[in-house]
Backbone as CSV, one residue per row, in Angstrom:
resi,resn,N_x,N_y,N_z,CA_x,CA_y,CA_z,C_x,C_y,C_z
1,MET,-44.853,182.991,129.076,-44.252,184.218,128.610,-42.983,183.822,127.838
2,SER,-42.706,184.495,126.762,-41.580,184.176,125.927,-40.274,184.793,126.444
3,LEU,-39.174,184.247,125.968,-37.852,184.712,126.364,-37.701,186.204,126.121
4,TYR,-38.126,186.691,124.958,-37.926,188.092,124.621,-38.761,189.012,125.499
5,GLN,-39.806,188.523,126.081,-40.630,189.362,126.992,-40.020,189.459,128.368
6,LEU,-39.200,188.503,128.744,-38.589,188.497,130.074,-37.203,189.120,130.096
7,HIS,-36.516,189.088,128.967,-35.100,189.510,128.948,-34.872,190.401,127.738
8,ASN,-33.620,190.883,127.662,-33.236,191.579,126.470,-32.204,190.749,125.712
9,PRO,-31.890,191.101,124.491,-31.015,190.264,123.665,-29.642,190.040,124.276
10,ALA,-29.231,190.841,125.251,-27.946,190.636,125.892,-27.846,189.310,126.642
11,ILE,-28.997,188.643,126.784,-28.973,187.347,127.468,-28.036,186.332,126.796
12,PHE,-27.789,186.559,125.492,-26.896,185.653,124.759,-25.427,185.883,125.100
13,LEU,-25.100,187.030,125.702,-23.704,187.302,126.012,-23.215,186.361,127.100
14,GLY,-22.090,185.724,126.857,-21.516,184.791,127.814,-21.962,183.368,127.637
15,LEU,-23.031,183.127,126.918,-23.460,181.749,126.704,-22.496,180.950,125.866
16,ASP,-21.676,181.644,125.081,-20.711,180.930,124.259,-19.596,180.300,125.105
17,ASP,-19.555,180.599,126.411,-18.585,179.955,127.304,-18.982,178.502,127.610
18,TYR,-20.223,178.183,127.378,-20.740,176.819,127.680,-20.568,175.902,126.459
19,ALA,-20.161,174.647,126.746,-19.901,173.705,125.686,-21.149,173.330,124.930
20,VAL,-22.294,173.278,125.619,-23.560,172.953,125.003,-24.612,173.929,125.484
21,VAL,-25.334,174.542,124.540,-26.426,175.467,124.857,-27.669,175.037,124.114
22,CYS,-28.795,175.057,124.795,-30.091,174.722,124.191,-30.985,175.961,124.246
23,VAL,-31.579,176.307,123.128,-32.493,177.441,123.056,-33.787,176.944,122.471
24,ASP,-34.855,177.031,123.258,-36.170,176.560,122.845,-36.968,177.709,122.246
25,ASN,-37.850,177.378,121.327,-38.803,178.370,120.755,-38.118,179.545,120.120
26,VAL,-37.203,179.300,119.226,-36.508,180.362,118.522,-37.478,181.212,117.745
27,ASP,-38.607,180.603,117.330,-39.627,181.384,116.580,-40.061,182.654,117.267
28,ALA,-39.988,182.663,118.603,-40.479,183.796,119.387,-39.715,185.065,119.083
29,ILE,-38.452,184.940,118.627,-37.668,186.136,118.390,-37.493,186.458,116.909
30,ILE,-38.061,185.643,116.051,-37.990,185.876,114.604,-38.753,187.129,114.264
31,GLY,-38.083,187.996,113.485,-38.737,189.237,113.066,-38.359,190.413,113.978
32,LEU,-37.725,190.086,115.087,-37.256,191.129,116.021,-35.778,191.348,115.781
33,VAL,-35.430,192.431,115.064,-34.101,192.644,114.554,-33.000,192.542,115.626
34,LYS,-33.205,193.217,116.757,-32.157,193.173,117.789,-31.933,191.749,118.303
35,TRP,-33.024,190.991,118.437,-32.892,189.615,118.893,-32.216,188.740,117.825
36,GLU,-32.614,188.913,116.590,-31.986,188.135,115.503,-30.507,188.435,115.426
37,ASP,-30.137,189.733,115.532,-28.721,190.115,115.472,-27.946,189.469,116.620
38,ALA,-28.536,189.523,117.826,-27.872,188.930,119.002,-27.724,187.426,118.840
39,LEU,-28.749,186.774,118.336,-28.698,185.315,118.107,-27.632,184.986,117.073
40,SER,-27.572,185.744,116.002,-26.586,185.502,114.961,-25.150,185.646,115.500
41,ALA,-24.936,186.718,116.234,-23.600,186.953,116.808,-23.218,185.834,117.786
42,PHE,-24.173,185.452,118.615,-23.964,184.369,119.562,-23.612,183.090,118.829
43,MET,-24.412,182.732,117.812,-24.152,181.492,117.088,-22.781,181.467,116.454
44,GLN,-22.351,182.592,115.900,-21.041,182.633,115.276,-19.927,182.458,116.317
45,ARG,-20.054,183.115,117.484,-19.065,182.971,118.546,-19.034,181.527,119.053
46,HIS,-20.221,180.999,119.243,-20.379,179.641,119.796,-19.741,178.597,118.878
47,TYR,-20.107,178.674,117.577,-19.539,177.720,116.636,-18.033,177.889,116.472
48,ALA,-17.536,179.134,116.523,-16.119,179.398,116.388,-15.312,178.686,117.506
49,ARG,-15.951,178.501,118.635,-15.294,177.798,119.746,-15.482,176.309,119.686
50,GLY,-16.174,175.831,118.657,-16.373,174.392,118.508,-17.427,173.827,119.446
51,HIS,-18.281,174.664,119.960,-19.286,174.230,120.919,-20.558,173.750,120.179
52,GLN,-21.393,173.085,120.942,-22.645,172.527,120.362,-23.820,173.425,120.741
53,LEU,-24.736,173.528,119.793,-25.920,174.351,119.981,-27.129,173.567,119.542
54,ILE,-28.127,173.509,120.382,-29.391,172.838,120.081,-30.471,173.862,120.106
55,LEU,-31.175,174.028,118.982,-32.266,174.997,118.876,-33.545,174.267,118.521
56,SER,-34.638,174.814,119.039,-35.952,174.242,118.622,-36.787,175.380,118.062
57,ALA,-37.580,175.054,117.099,-38.488,176.024,116.462,-39.654,175.274,115.866
58,THR,-40.719,175.971,115.674,-41.912,175.348,115.074,-41.700,175.142,113.552
59,ASN,-40.925,176.082,112.948,-40.749,176.053,111.505,-39.287,175.816,111.155
60,LEU,-39.080,175.271,109.955,-37.711,175.151,109.449,-37.213,176.548,109.031
61,PRO,-35.910,176.751,109.015,-35.362,178.075,108.734,-35.896,178.684,107.401
62,ASN,-36.083,177.884,106.365,-36.512,178.431,105.082,-37.982,178.857,105.130
63,HIS,-38.699,178.544,106.216,-40.109,178.976,106.373,-40.262,180.078,107.406
64,MET,-39.144,180.620,107.878,-39.183,181.684,108.876,-38.995,183.021,108.163
65,ARG,-39.667,184.028,108.668,-39.574,185.374,108.108,-38.458,186.141,108.842
66,LEU,-37.216,185.764,108.502,-36.066,186.326,109.172,-35.707,187.673,108.615
67,LYS,-35.320,188.590,109.470,-34.841,189.908,109.047,-33.339,189.864,108.772
68,ASN,-32.642,189.057,109.558,-31.177,188.947,109.463,-30.840,187.703,108.631
69,SER,-30.291,187.924,107.427,-29.996,186.812,106.547,-28.940,185.876,107.122
70,ASN,-28.048,186.394,107.983,-27.020,185.555,108.609,-27.630,184.487,109.507
71,VAL,-28.752,184.812,110.131,-29.404,183.825,110.997,-29.823,182.607,110.173
72,LYS,-30.400,182.863,108.990,-30.827,181.752,108.135,-29.625,180.894,107.747
73,VAL,-28.527,181.541,107.401,-27.298,180.810,107.066,-26.790,180.030,108.268
74,ASN,-26.746,180.680,109.452,-26.295,180.006,110.656,-27.186,178.840,111.041
75,LEU,-28.481,178.991,110.869,-29.414,177.900,111.184,-29.204,176.695,110.265
76,GLY,-28.658,176.929,109.105,-28.387,175.835,108.166,-27.065,175.116,108.416
77,TRP,-26.309,175.550,109.378,-24.995,174.939,109.656,-25.044,173.512,110.173
78,GLY,-26.093,173.193,110.834,-26.121,171.882,111.534,-27.190,170.968,111.015
79,LEU,-27.296,169.889,111.725,-28.332,168.866,111.441,-29.699,169.411,111.810
80,MET,-30.635,169.225,110.908,-32.022,169.624,111.228,-32.894,168.360,111.289
81,VAL,-33.634,168.269,112.335,-34.522,167.134,112.526,-35.920,167.666,112.738
82,GLN,-36.841,167.169,111.914,-38.236,167.575,112.068,-38.972,166.475,112.839
83,LEU,-39.466,166.858,113.999,-40.197,165.870,114.848,-41.678,165.886,114.500
84,LYS,-42.216,164.723,114.397,-43.635,164.591,114.100,-44.408,164.252,115.372
85,THR,-45.628,164.700,115.448,-46.484,164.357,116.561,-46.807,162.847,116.494
86,LEU,-46.800,162.223,117.662,-47.140,160.827,117.674,-48.576,160.613,117.245
87,VAL,-48.777,159.653,116.379,-50.182,159.272,116.053,-50.661,158.373,117.136
88,ASN,-51.963,158.092,117.191,-52.535,157.364,118.278,-51.867,156.018,118.557
89,THR,-51.566,155.249,117.475,-50.924,153.939,117.706,-49.548,154.131,118.298
90,SER,-48.803,155.168,117.865,-47.483,155.431,118.419,-47.619,155.868,119.856
91,SER,-48.648,156.642,120.184,-48.866,157.083,121.536,-49.161,155.893,122.453
92,VAL,-49.967,154.958,121.979,-50.263,153.755,122.753,-48.988,152.985,122.976
93,ASP,-48.183,152.821,121.933,-46.897,152.092,122.067,-46.002,152.812,123.070
94,ALA,-45.968,154.137,123.023,-45.137,154.873,123.981,-45.657,154.676,125.401
95,LEU,-46.950,154.660,125.559,-47.585,154.455,126.864,-47.241,153.062,127.410
96,ILE,-47.326,152.044,126.556,-46.997,150.677,126.953,-45.514,150.583,127.295
97,PHE,-44.656,151.206,126.501,-43.223,151.200,126.736,-42.904,151.837,128.110
98,ARG,-43.531,152.996,128.357,-43.296,153.692,129.647,-43.759,152.817,130.819
99,ALA,-44.949,152.240,130.666,-45.487,151.393,131.735,-44.552,150.188,131.969
100,ASP,-44.047,149.617,130.894,-43.130,148.459,131.037,-41.849,148.911,131.768
101,ALA,-41.351,150.095,131.451,-40.154,150.605,132.106,-40.400,150.793,133.601
102,MET,-41.654,151.034,134.003,-41.988,151.213,135.408,-42.284,149.870,136.084
103,GLY,-42.267,148.776,135.280,-42.589,147.467,135.819,-44.086,147.219,135.862
104,LEU,-44.816,147.992,135.102,-46.290,147.898,135.071,-46.703,147.306,133.730
105,GLU,-47.494,146.272,133.787,-47.927,145.615,132.552,-49.286,146.103,132.159
106,ILE,-49.388,146.674,130.945,-50.700,147.033,130.418,-50.811,146.482,129.002
107,SER,-51.989,146.049,128.684,-52.254,145.485,127.362,-52.509,146.611,126.357
108,PRO,-52.397,146.333,125.066,-52.726,147.343,124.062,-54.177,147.875,124.229
109,GLN,-55.096,146.997,124.639,-56.480,147.424,124.836,-56.574,148.454,125.976
110,VAL,-55.849,148.169,127.038,-55.819,149.126,128.201,-55.173,150.432,127.761
111,GLY,-54.093,150.323,126.991,-53.407,151.536,126.487,-54.357,152.377,125.644
112,ARG,-55.063,151.732,124.715,-56.029,152.492,123.891,-57.128,153.096,124.756
113,PHE,-57.621,152.348,125.716,-58.656,152.845,126.615,-58.156,154.137,127.307
114,LEU,-56.943,154.081,127.829,-56.398,155.270,128.539,-56.253,156.439,127.574
115,MET,-55.809,156.162,126.341,-55.640,157.239,125.362,-56.971,157.888,125.019
116,ILE,-58.042,157.063,124.896,-59.357,157.585,124.588,-59.947,158.357,125.758
117,GLN,-59.809,157.821,126.957,-60.397,158.458,128.126,-59.627,159.699,128.547
118,HIS,-58.363,159.752,128.295,-57.528,160.861,128.720,-56.711,161.372,127.548
119,GLN,-57.387,162.130,126.690,-56.750,162.669,125.492,-55.933,163.900,125.920
120,GLU,-54.802,163.634,126.525,-53.942,164.681,127.052,-52.567,164.499,126.502
121,GLU,-51.685,165.410,126.901,-50.292,165.302,126.546,-49.713,164.055,127.247
122,LEU,-48.662,163.513,126.654,-48.078,162.293,127.195,-47.551,162.504,128.626
123,ASP,-47.064,163.692,128.969,-46.546,163.864,130.330,-47.656,163.731,131.365
124,SER,-48.911,164.129,131.026,-50.040,163.931,131.918,-50.345,162.438,132.046
125,LEU,-50.190,161.721,130.925,-50.439,160.273,130.991,-49.348,159.577,131.835
126,TRP,-48.124,160.066,131.788,-47.067,159.478,132.612,-47.443,159.617,134.122
127,TYR,-47.951,160.781,134.446,-48.370,161.009,135.837,-49.538,160.062,136.180
128,LEU,-50.474,159.912,135.250,-51.605,159.021,135.495,-51.106,157.573,135.667
129,LEU,-50.113,157.177,134.851,-49.565,155.831,134.982,-49.012,155.585,136.395
130,GLU,-48.319,156.579,136.926,-47.764,156.456,138.283,-48.890,156.236,139.299
131,ARG,-49.981,157.017,139.132,-51.113,156.859,140.079,-51.736,155.466,139.911
132,LEU,-51.881,155.045,138.651,-52.487,153.719,138.409,-51.588,152.619,138.931
133,ASP,-50.294,152.778,138.837,-49.353,151.793,139.353,-49.516,151.635,140.860
134,ARG,-49.594,152.740,141.553,-49.796,152.695,143.019,-51.133,152.015,143.347
135,ALA,-52.190,152.391,142.618,-53.513,151.822,142.864,-53.497,150.301,142.606
136,SER,-52.834,149.913,141.542,-52.772,148.500,141.164,-52.029,147.711,142.233
137,LEU,-50.916,148.238,142.722,-50.147,147.572,143.790,-50.972,147.501,145.086
138,SER,-51.631,148.586,145.394,-52.416,148.636,146.637,-53.561,147.622,146.601
139,ALA,-54.229,147.529,145.457,-55.377,146.593,145.325,-54.916,145.172,144.953
140,LYS,-53.631,145.058,144.642,-53.079,143.766,144.212,-53.836,143.214,143.009
141,ARG,-54.086,144.136,142.043,-54.827,143.768,140.840,-54.049,144.228,139.619
142,ARG,-54.249,143.514,138.530,-53.694,143.921,137.240,-54.560,145.066,136.714
143,LEU,-53.978,145.853,135.825,-54.747,146.913,135.216,-55.589,146.361,134.083
144,THR,-56.859,146.254,134.317,-57.820,145.826,133.291,-58.787,146.967,133.047
145,ILE,-59.490,146.933,131.981,-60.452,147.984,131.678,-61.495,148.102,132.777
146,PRO,-62.102,147.013,133.284,-63.054,147.188,134.378,-62.437,147.828,135.604
147,PHE,-61.211,147.416,135.952,-60.521,147.981,137.094,-60.223,149.484,136.863
148,LEU,-59.807,149.828,135.654,-59.564,151.244,135.331,-60.838,152.069,135.427
149,LYS,-61.933,151.520,134.938,-63.195,152.248,135.041,-63.584,152.515,136.480
150,GLN,-63.336,151.515,137.292,-63.615,151.678,138.741,-62.724,152.738,139.381
151,LEU,-61.417,152.696,139.035,-60.467,153.659,139.575,-60.749,155.078,139.091
152,LEU,-60.981,155.188,137.804,-61.189,156.541,137.214,-62.505,157.148,137.664
153,LYS,-63.485,156.293,137.946,-64.798,156.745,138.399,-64.685,157.329,139.804
154,SER,-63.811,156.735,140.628,-63.680,157.187,141.990,-62.775,158.389,142.159
155,THR,-62.103,158.825,141.104,-61.230,160.000,141.232,-61.845,161.237,140.610
């Protein structure tokens, strides 16, 4: 459920007291005049106090159908970073990096195998890594593709 379905625009009142505020999924309120007006007023108060604001949205401000032109101006005040979805090789690298941080050694082949077998979000793969780490320690075996097949078959 989106923010605007759970609350009214007054939710922004008082947030400017905080040094850092994060608002996710700003797209959900785009086109809703009362929400855009409340967001614009909040942003102006927040910036006037020298506080930091982190917003996330699916689209860049110039691709949003904003009713309040001040919101577009306000959204342009700061640094904009467009995040890209990890491609498969980057996902495998992220998986290997996470495993290494856990003290778990996996080869690129094992990483690719896991990505193919479990085409899920990375957070689900992190959970799977924890389970595999426990199984590997319990069996006193390295994570190899045959061992993974055996483990994944039994679950």
